[in-house]
C-alpha positions as CSV (number, residue, x, y, z in Angstrom):
1,M,12.3,-37.3,28.1
2,F,9.3,-38.1,25.8
3,D,7.1,-35.5,24.1
4,L,3.9,-36.9,22.6
5,L,3.4,-34.6,19.6
6,Q,0.4,-36.0,17.9
7,T,-2.1,-38.8,17.9
8,D,-3.8,-40.2,14.8
9,P,-7.5,-39.3,14.8
10,N,-8.6,-42.7,13.5
11,T,-6.2,-45.1,15.3
12,K,-4.0,-45.1,18.4
13,A,-0.9,-44.3,16.3
14,R,1.4,-41.7,18.0
15,L,4.0,-39.3,16.8
16,G,6.6,-38.5,19.4
17,R,10.1,-37.3,20.3
18,L,12.3,-39.3,22.7
19,S,15.3,-37.3,24.0
20,T,18.5,-39.0,25.1
21,R,21.9,-37.7,26.0
22,R,23.1,-38.7,22.6
23,G,20.4,-37.3,20.5
24,V,16.6,-37.0,19.9
25,I,14.8,-40.0,18.4
26,E,11.7,-39.5,16.3
27,T,9.0,-42.1,17.0
28,P,7.6,-44.5,15.9
29,V,11.1,-45.8,15.5
30,F,12.8,-49.1,14.4
31,M,16.0,-50.1,16.1
32,P,18.4,-52.2,14.1
33,V,19.6,-55.1,16.3
34,G,23.3,-55.2,17.2
35,T,23.2,-58.0,19.7
36,Q,27.0,-58.5,20.0
37,A,28.0,-54.8,19.5
38,T,27.4,-54.9,15.7
39,V,24.5,-54.9,13.3
40,K,25.4,-57.9,11.3
41,A,27.3,-57.1,8.0
42,I,26.6,-53.3,8.4
43,D,29.1,-50.7,9.7
44,P,28.1,-47.6,11.7
45,R,28.7,-45.2,8.8
46,E,26.2,-47.1,6.7
47,L,23.7,-47.1,9.6
48,T,24.0,-43.3,9.9
49,E,23.7,-42.8,6.1
50,M,20.5,-44.8,6.0
51,G,19.0,-42.9,8.9
52,A,19.2,-45.3,11.8
53,Q,18.5,-43.3,15.0
54,I,19.2,-45.9,17.6
55,V,20.6,-49.5,17.8
56,L,20.1,-52.3,20.3
57,S,22.6,-54.5,22.0
58,N,22.3,-57.3,24.5
59,T,23.5,-57.5,28.1
60,Y,23.9,-61.3,28.4
61,H,25.8,-61.7,25.1
62,L,28.2,-58.8,25.8
63,A,28.8,-60.1,29.3
64,I,29.8,-63.5,27.8
65,R,31.9,-62.0,25.0
66,P,34.0,-59.9,25.0
67,G,33.3,-59.3,28.7
68,I,32.3,-56.1,30.4
69,E,35.9,-55.3,31.5
70,I,37.0,-55.1,27.9
71,I,34.2,-52.7,27.0
72,Q,34.9,-50.6,30.0
73,A,38.5,-50.4,29.1
74,A,37.5,-49.2,25.7
75,G,35.6,-46.4,27.2
76,G,32.1,-47.8,27.0
77,L,30.0,-49.5,24.4
78,H,29.6,-46.5,22.1
79,R,33.4,-46.2,21.7
80,F,33.9,-49.9,21.5
81,M,31.6,-50.4,18.6
82,G,32.2,-47.0,16.9
83,W,28.5,-45.9,17.1
84,E,27.9,-42.3,18.2
85,G,24.1,-42.4,18.4
86,P,21.8,-43.7,21.1
87,I,22.0,-47.4,22.2
88,L,19.3,-49.4,24.0
89,T,20.5,-52.5,25.8
90,D,18.3,-55.5,26.5
91,S,18.7,-56.8,30.0
92,G,19.0,-60.5,29.2
93,G,15.4,-61.2,30.1
94,Y,14.8,-62.6,26.7
95,Q,17.6,-65.2,27.2
96,V,15.5,-66.5,30.2
97,F,13.3,-67.8,27.4
98,S,15.6,-68.5,24.5
99,L,18.3,-70.3,26.6
100,A,15.9,-72.2,28.8
101,K,17.9,-75.4,28.5
102,I,21.0,-73.8,30.2
103,R,19.5,-71.7,32.9
104,K,17.8,-72.0,36.3
105,I,15.4,-69.4,37.7
106,R,16.0,-68.4,41.3
107,A,14.2,-66.0,43.6
108,H,16.7,-63.2,43.0
109,G,17.7,-63.9,39.4
110,V,18.8,-66.5,36.9
111,E,21.7,-68.8,36.8
112,F,23.0,-69.3,33.3
113,R,25.6,-71.6,31.8
114,S,27.4,-69.8,29.0
115,H,26.2,-71.0,25.6
116,V,29.9,-70.7,24.6
117,D,31.9,-72.6,27.2
118,G,29.5,-73.5,30.0
119,A,30.9,-71.0,32.4
120,P,28.5,-69.7,35.1
121,L,26.8,-66.3,34.8
122,F,24.3,-65.0,37.3
123,L,21.9,-62.3,36.1
124,G,19.4,-60.6,38.4
125,P,18.1,-57.1,38.8
126,K,21.2,-55.8,40.5
127,E,23.6,-57.6,38.0
128,A,21.7,-56.6,34.9
129,I,21.5,-53.0,35.8
130,A,25.2,-52.9,36.9
131,I,26.3,-54.4,33.5
132,Q,24.2,-51.9,31.6
133,R,25.6,-49.1,33.8
134,A,29.1,-50.2,32.8
135,L,28.2,-50.4,29.1
136,G,26.9,-46.8,29.3
137,S,23.9,-47.4,27.1
138,D,21.4,-44.6,26.8
139,I,18.3,-46.7,27.5
140,A,18.6,-49.7,29.9
141,M,16.0,-52.4,30.3
142,A,14.7,-53.8,33.6
143,F,15.4,-57.5,34.1
144,D,12.4,-59.6,33.7
145,E,11.3,-63.2,33.2
146,C,10.1,-63.9,29.7
147,P,8.2,-67.2,29.7
148,P,7.1,-69.2,26.6
149,H,3.7,-68.3,25.2
150,D,2.3,-71.8,26.0
151,A,3.5,-71.9,29.6
152,P,1.0,-73.2,32.1
153,L,-1.0,-70.5,33.9
154,R,0.8,-71.2,37.2
155,E,4.2,-70.5,35.5
156,L,2.8,-67.3,33.9
157,E,1.6,-66.1,37.3
158,A,5.0,-66.8,38.8
159,A,6.8,-65.0,36.0
160,V,4.5,-61.9,36.5
161,E,5.2,-61.9,40.2
162,R,9.0,-62.1,39.6
163,T,8.9,-59.5,36.9
164,I,7.1,-57.1,39.2
165,R,9.5,-57.8,42.1
166,W,12.6,-57.5,39.9
167,A,11.3,-54.3,38.4
168,R,11.2,-52.7,41.9
169,E,14.8,-53.9,42.5
170,C,16.0,-52.6,39.1
171,R,14.4,-49.2,39.9
172,E,16.5,-48.9,43.1
173,Q,19.9,-49.6,41.3
174,P,22.2,-46.7,40.4
175,R,22.5,-46.0,36.7
176,A,25.0,-44.3,34.3
177,E,24.7,-40.6,34.0
178,G,21.7,-39.7,31.9
179,Q,20.7,-43.3,31.4
180,A,17.0,-44.0,31.0
181,L,15.4,-47.1,32.4
182,F,12.4,-48.9,30.9
183,G,10.2,-51.4,32.7
184,V,8.8,-54.6,31.1
185,V,5.3,-56.0,31.2
186,Q,4.7,-59.8,31.0
187,G,1.5,-61.9,31.3
188,G,1.1,-63.9,28.2
189,A,-2.3,-63.5,26.5
190,H,-4.1,-63.4,29.9
191,A,-6.1,-60.2,30.4
192,D,-5.9,-60.3,34.2
193,L,-2.1,-60.9,34.3
194,R,-1.4,-58.3,31.7
195,E,-3.4,-55.7,33.6
196,R,-1.9,-56.6,36.9
197,C,1.7,-56.5,35.6
198,A,1.2,-53.3,33.6
199,R,-0.4,-51.4,36.5
200,A,2.3,-52.6,39.0
201,V,5.2,-51.7,36.7
202,A,3.6,-48.3,35.7
203,E,3.4,-47.4,39.4
204,L,7.2,-47.5,39.5
205,A,7.4,-44.5,37.2
206,F,9.9,-45.8,34.6
207,D,11.1,-43.7,31.8
208,G,9.4,-46.0,29.3
209,Y,7.6,-49.3,29.1
210,A,8.1,-52.4,27.1
211,I,5.6,-55.1,26.2
212,G,7.5,-58.3,26.7
213,G,6.5,-61.9,26.2
214,V,5.8,-61.4,22.5
215,S,7.8,-62.8,19.6
216,V,8.2,-66.0,21.6
217,G,6.7,-68.4,19.1
218,E,3.1,-67.5,19.6
219,P,0.6,-67.2,16.7
220,E,0.2,-63.6,15.4
221,P,-3.3,-63.1,16.7
222,E,-2.1,-64.0,20.2
223,M,0.7,-61.5,19.9
224,L,-1.7,-58.8,18.8
225,R,-3.9,-59.7,21.7
226,A,-1.0,-59.4,24.2
227,V,-0.4,-55.9,23.0
228,D,-4.1,-55.0,23.0
229,L,-4.3,-56.2,26.6
230,T,-1.3,-54.2,27.8
231,E,-1.5,-50.9,26.0
232,P,-4.5,-49.4,27.9
233,F,-2.7,-49.6,31.2
234,L,0.6,-47.9,30.0
235,P,1.1,-44.2,30.8
236,P,0.3,-42.2,27.7
237,D,3.1,-39.8,28.3
238,K,5.8,-42.4,28.1
239,P,7.2,-44.3,25.1
240,R,6.0,-47.9,24.5
241,Y,8.2,-50.6,23.1
242,A,7.1,-53.9,21.6
243,M,10.2,-56.1,22.2
244,G,11.4,-58.2,19.3
245,L,8.8,-57.2,16.8
246,G,8.3,-57.5,14.0
247,T,7.5,-58.1,10.3
248,P,6.5,-55.0,8.2
249,R,2.8,-55.9,8.6
250,Q,3.2,-56.3,12.3
251,I,4.9,-52.9,12.7
252,V,2.1,-51.1,10.8
253,E,-0.5,-52.9,12.9
254,L,1.2,-52.3,16.2
255,T,1.8,-48.7,15.4
256,A,-2.0,-48.4,14.9
257,R,-2.3,-49.9,18.4
258,G,-0.1,-47.2,20.0
259,V,3.3,-48.7,20.0
260,D,6.3,-46.3,19.6
261,M,9.4,-48.5,19.4
262,F,10.3,-51.7,17.6
263,D,13.3,-54.0,17.1
264,C,13.7,-57.2,15.1
265,V,16.5,-59.4,13.8
266,L,14.5,-60.2,10.6
267,P,16.0,-57.6,8.2
268,T,19.6,-58.9,8.5
269,R,18.7,-62.5,9.4
270,V,16.7,-63.3,6.3
271,A,19.2,-61.2,4.2
272,R,21.8,-63.8,5.1
273,N,19.6,-66.4,3.4
274,G,19.1,-64.1,0.3
275,T,15.6,-62.9,1.1
276,A,14.7,-59.3,0.5
277,F,11.7,-57.2,1.7
278,T,9.6,-55.1,-0.7
279,R,6.4,-53.3,-0.5
280,R,4.5,-56.3,-1.9
281,G,6.2,-58.9,0.4
282,A,9.5,-60.6,0.7
283,F,11.1,-62.8,-1.9
284,A,14.2,-65.0,-2.4
285,V,16.8,-63.1,-4.5
286,K,18.6,-66.4,-4.9
287,A,15.6,-67.8,-6.9
288,G,16.2,-68.9,-10.4
289,A,13.8,-66.3,-11.8
290,C,16.2,-63.5,-10.8
291,K,19.0,-64.9,-13.0
292,G,18.2,-62.7,-15.9
293,Q,16.4,-59.8,-14.1
294,F,18.5,-56.7,-14.6
295,I,16.3,-54.6,-12.4
296,P,16.9,-53.5,-8.7
297,I,15.6,-55.5,-5.8
298,E,12.7,-53.0,-5.7
299,E,11.9,-50.4,-8.3
300,G,11.9,-46.9,-6.8
301,C,14.0,-47.9,-3.7
302,S,16.8,-45.4,-3.0
303,C,19.1,-47.7,-1.0
304,F,22.7,-48.2,-2.2
305,A,22.0,-51.8,-3.4
306,C,19.0,-50.8,-5.6
307,R,20.8,-47.7,-7.0
308,R,23.8,-49.6,-8.2
309,F,23.1,-53.3,-8.7
310,T,20.6,-55.6,-10.2
311,R,18.8,-58.7,-9.0
312,A,20.8,-60.8,-11.4
313,Y,24.1,-59.6,-10.0
314,I,23.1,-59.9,-6.4
315,R,21.8,-63.4,-7.1
316,H,25.1,-64.3,-8.6
317,L,27.0,-63.1,-5.5
318,L,24.7,-65.1,-3.2
319,N,25.1,-68.2,-5.3
320,V,28.8,-68.1,-5.3
321,N,28.9,-67.2,-1.6
322,E,30.4,-63.8,-2.0
323,I,30.0,-61.7,1.2
324,L,29.0,-58.7,-0.8
325,G,25.8,-60.4,-1.7
326,L,24.5,-60.8,1.8
327,R,25.7,-57.3,2.6
328,L,23.8,-55.7,-0.2
329,V,20.6,-57.5,0.8
330,S,21.1,-56.5,4.4
331,L,21.6,-52.9,3.4
332,H,18.4,-53.0,1.3
333,N,16.3,-54.7,4.1
334,L,17.4,-52.3,6.8
335,H,16.8,-49.3,4.5
336,F,13.3,-50.7,3.8
337,Y,12.5,-50.9,7.5
338,L,13.8,-47.4,8.2
339,E,12.0,-46.0,5.2
340,L,8.8,-47.7,6.3
341,M,9.1,-45.9,9.7
342,R,9.7,-42.5,7.9
343,E,6.5,-43.0,5.9
344,I,4.6,-44.0,9.0
345,R,5.7,-40.8,10.9
346,A,4.9,-38.7,7.9
347,H,1.4,-40.1,7.6
348,I,0.7,-39.7,11.3
349,A,1.8,-36.1,11.0
350,A,-0.5,-35.5,8.0
351,G,-3.4,-37.3,9.6
352,T,-3.5,-39.9,6.8
353,F,-2.1,-42.9,8.7
354,A,-5.4,-44.9,8.6
355,Q,-5.4,-44.7,4.8
356,F,-1.7,-45.6,4.6
357,R,-2.3,-48.6,6.9
358,A,-5.2,-49.9,4.7
359,E,-3.3,-49.5,1.5
360,F,-0.1,-51.1,2.9
361,L,-1.9,-54.1,4.3
362,A,-3.8,-54.6,1.1
363,R,-0.6,-54.5,-1.0
364,Y,1.6,-56.5,1.4
365,R,0.4,-60.0,1.2
366,P,2.5,-62.9,2.6
367,T,1.2,-65.4,0.1
368,E,1.9,-63.2,-2.9
369,R,4.5,-63.9,-5.5
370,V,6.8,-60.9,-5.7
371,L,9.0,-61.9,-8.6
372,A,7.9,-61.0,-12.1
373,A,8.2,-64.6,-13.1
374,G,8.5,-67.5,-10.7
375,G,10.3,-66.9,-7.4
376,G,10.1,-67.9,-3.8
377,S,7.3,-67.6,-1.2
378,A,6.9,-64.3,0.5
379,L,7.2,-63.7,4.2
380,A,4.7,-62.2,6.6
């Protein structure tokens, strides 16, 4: 399923090829997030044209709306959403963290109350895999418990034990034809818990491994530490996935630490607020300084928005609440992320990733002003 083609001589960055029943994925890869069977404001044709290789959807949210029966009647998730490439489905484990106020953890799973209408939904290893089997995703995720980063040690220990036990149960469940299954490693920023969980999950011989419990509100150094504590215990011949990460800087840094797969809602989420990513940082296109700037979001960018429109025009659309404005920024941001991954792969192949990493991090400064005059604060 996974061929490790090359490792960077100066870092742990890896060049790989992940084979699925719907195509081969070149890694490192960024997966646009389509939580509810759509990448927000972007259609499948546009995703294909910008080079997206795989998208991500969510088990919990699709079970709530429209319901698994509807998706099955449509012929599976790919036909339902009109996307012909590979799909990875999250198991709902992240919602154990994000929906903590409306769930109760039990020995064999989690009792949720729908965030929409309060209806009950039980997700455990058996249920999460059964839903993903019905969805027909190409990569399914084992069900795990994702605790908050500041949880007491006793709660982290309990979450690790449940994650290991649930991983075993997930491994025993039937899957859709050709469907891969990834295990998840938890343990916070505790070295002993990360090692214990990683070793136990690795023994189950999953098709790939995810580093969970990151992007849960922790400071960036703690997130990097969690990855550093996990990576040495993951099988080198299987893909490694950092769940929910990250910013452009984080992706470059985590690639250097041996991570192969990424997903993050940031490209489309901040686009809806009028924020665009560039090689120097991110800035608010809605800012007053863009009013008379008849230049693209980023000079040299080949995305549709930058080829055809100016900052001044896109700012106008955003300020009069025209949908095209947020669509154009979303297109640019996703293109930026996917182009970043193409550059990363090219530099690993050429043996120049370490130099690229240093230059990118030196140029991409979260406190830098990106606009030629004035402007908004950049993002990490």
